[in-house]
N, C-alpha and C positions, 0 to 999 in steps of 0.2 A: 504493500500500500504506500502511495505517495501522497503526502498531505501538503497543501500549498497555502502559504500566506497570500493575502490579496494586495493591500496597499503597499506600494513601492517594491512589490515583487512582480505582480502581474500588470499593474498599471501605476502611473505616476500619481502621487497623492501629496506628499509633504511639500513638494515644490510649490503647490498652490498656497499652502500656509506660509511658506517662506516669502512669497511675493507680497502677501498681505503684511507680514511682519516688517518687511523693508519699508512699505508705505507708512506703517505705524511708527517706525523709528524716525523716518523723515519728519513726520508730524510732531513727534514728541521732542525732538532736539532742534526745532526751528529757533533761530536767534530770538531770545526774549520769551521763549515758551515758558509758561507759568510753572514753577515748581521743579523744572527739569534743567535749569540753566547750568547747574553744577555737574550734570551727568552727560557723558558722551553716549554714542550709540551702544557701546559695549556695556555701559552701566544700565541703560534702559533694558537692553536684552537680558542681562543677568537678572534684573528684577522680574521681568516677564517669565523667564525660565523657571524661577522659583515659584511663582504663582501658578504656572501651568502644572508643575510637579505636584503641588499640594492639591489642586483641583482635580487632577487625574485620579487621585486616591479617593476623593469624596464624591466626585461627580462623573467620573469616567472620561470617555474620549469623544471626539467629534467636533464639528464646526461650532455647534451651539456652546459647548463648554469653552472652546477657544475664544469665541467672541466675548463670553462672560469674563474670561481672564483678561482680555484687553481692557474692558471697562474697569475691572478691579485694579489693573496696573495704573490706569489714569488716576483713579482715586487715591491710590497709595502714594504715587509720586507727586501729586499736586496737593495732597493733604486735605482733600475735600471730596464730596460725592461728585461724580461726573455730571456735567450740566446736560440739559436737554439737547443742546447743539452737539455736544461731544458724544452723547449716547446715539444720536441719529447718525453721526459720522461712522461710528463703529458698526451700527446696524447695516449701513450701506455696504459693508464688506461681505455681508452674507451672500450677496449675489455671486461672489467668486466661487462659492461651493454648490451652487444650484444648477449647474449645467447638466444636461441630460445625456452626456457622453463622458467617457473616460479616455485618457491617452495611454493606450497599451504600450508596454515596454517592448522594444524591438525583440523579435524572435518568439514572443509568447504564443500567438495563435497557432503557428505551425508546429512548434515544439510540443504544446499541450496535445494537439491532435495526434502527433506521432506517439507520445507517451501513453495516451488513452487507448491506443491499439494493443499495448503490451501490459498495462497495469491498471488497477483500479485507483482512481484519484478522488481525493476529498479537498474541499476548500474550507479553511478555517480563518476567520477574520474577526477582529475585535472592534468595538465601537458602538455608537448609537444604532439600534437595529434598523430603523427606517432609512437612515442615511446610508448605511452599509448595503442594505438590500437594494437601494436605488442604484448604487455603483455596480453591484454584482449584475443586476439586470442589464444595465447599460453596456457592460463589457461584452456581452454576447458569448460568454465562455461557459455558461452554466451546463450546457449539454455535455461537456467533458467530465463532469463530476458526478460521482455516485451520491454525494451528499454535500450540502452547503451549511456551514455552522457559523452563526454570528454570536459571539460571546462578549461579555462585559470586560473580561480580562483573560489573558493567556498566561496561566501559571501551571505549576506541576499538576494540580488537581484537574485542570482543563484537559490536559493530555491523558491523564489516567482515566478520566471519564470517557474520552473518545476511544481509548483502547478497549474498555469494557463494552461500550456500545456496539462496536463493530467486531469484537472478538479478535482484535489484532494481536500479532506477535511482535512485541516491541523491537526485538533484535532485527526484524526484517522490515520494519516500517521507518520511513524517512520523512522528516519535517523539513520543508524547503522555504526559506525566507531570507529577508534582508536584515532582520533585527536580532542582534545577539540577545537582548533582554527578553523579547517575547517569543521568538521563534527557535533559537538555538539552545540557550541555557535551560529553560524549563523543559524542553523536549528531551534533552539529554538527561536531566534529573529524573525524568519519568522512564528512562531506559530506551528511548528511541534514538535512532541515528538522526543526523541533521546535515543539511546542505546550506551553507552560508553563501549568499550571492549579494555582495555589498551594493548599496545604492548611495551615490554621492549626496543625495538629498535626504537621507535617513534622519528623522527627528532626533535631536540630541538626547532626549529622554529614553530613546530606544537603544542607545549605545551600551556596550558592555564588553568586558574583557573575556576573550575566548582562550582556552588552553591550547597553545600551539602543539602540544604533544598528544592531544586527543585525536586518535585515529578514527573515531566514529563521526568526526565532523569533516565533511568534504567541502572544500573551498573552491568556488568557481568564479570566473570573472564576468560571465554573461549567461543569461537564461538559456540560450540556445545550446550551451555546452551540456545541459542535462541529458540530451539525447545520446550523447557519447558514453554516458555512464549508466543509464537505465534503459 
């Protein structure tokens, strides 16, 4: 069984968030910007990263939580609640996440089609259910998967439950994704093998240290290389 992550493995996702963050940083560090004059872009980004990390624990993932974090960052750095004008500006960024299509990563459609002829495939993605379901549908890839699972978090328990649900043999099951934190490390802790395919736009909160001596982690440079190994 091959289990695939979705965001930033099958299609680009975090790059959209990064584009919005760049616009947010531009706004927050404008000369004379209230409450942020002493902060450069790095300082504002550090504050935002901390807020996002805390909100991910309590509220989960997705664009709605992200926009909430932007508002919280404005309030924290300016020492007051966001004004109606500021709230409206943040709400305007919601449009960036509402497109009815996704940008597939090169090699994904043909590689999945080839792998599906030889293996059973599952899709495992985390985030807000409605938002993730929309992206999955927009991808046009669902026909390749035996099952699609949208979860609030990817931790060891998530993988163990998936093993039980499908009667998987962990030693012959592979989790494939771009995130050390969500795809590789918890899958390995559950006894699965893993394939790490890095994405330059991976969210900073999904980073993690991988054991270079772990022979059960296959590292690939591009999605299309999967067909050479499976």
